[in-house]
C-alpha positions, 0 to 999 in steps of 0.5 A, a space after each residue: 403577434 402581440 408581445 407579452 412583455 409590459 411596455 415601460 417608458 424608461 426615459 421618463 423614469 430615469 432620475 437625474 443625478 449630479 453626475 449626469 453628462 448633461 446630454 439630453 437633460 436640462 440639468 447641468 452636469 457636475 463633472 462639466 461644471 468642475 472642469 469649466 469652473 476656475 474656482 477649484 483650489 490649487 495644488 498647494 491648497 489641496 495638499 495643505 488640507 490633506 496634510 492637516 487632515 493627516 496630522 489630525 488623524 495621526 494625533 487622534 490615538 494619542 489624545 484618546 489614549 490620554 483620555 483613557 489613562 486619565 479615567 475618562 469614562 466616555 472613551 474606551 480602549 476599543 476607541 483607541 485601537 480603532 483610532 490607531 488603525 485609522 491612523 495607520 491606514 492614513 499614514 500608509 495611504 499618504 506614504 503611497 501618495 508621496 511615492 506616486 507624486 515623486 514618481 510622476 515628477 521624475 517622469 515629467 522631468 525626463 520629458 525632453 522639450 
């Protein structure tokens, strides 16, 4: 009995991405190289970068508001409101992250050695 379904070679049609596991492919996996490479920044560098970005996000609405008040035609009040919303979300996320880091530190400190 013959099948009415078309036959496809799906394995040859798969496009490899940087997130492949590397199993059966010749391309290295991005996930594995991140785990194996020691060049990743340390915890302090990551958090310093995040805090600098948060500071820039928090100052953006003030700078845009100053431009609007000085009469800059390239900045609209809607841009200020959008920047304020982004800033509010960024501060909220940062607050939640700090809470989770403190919670993780408390749990780690309760582990008896």
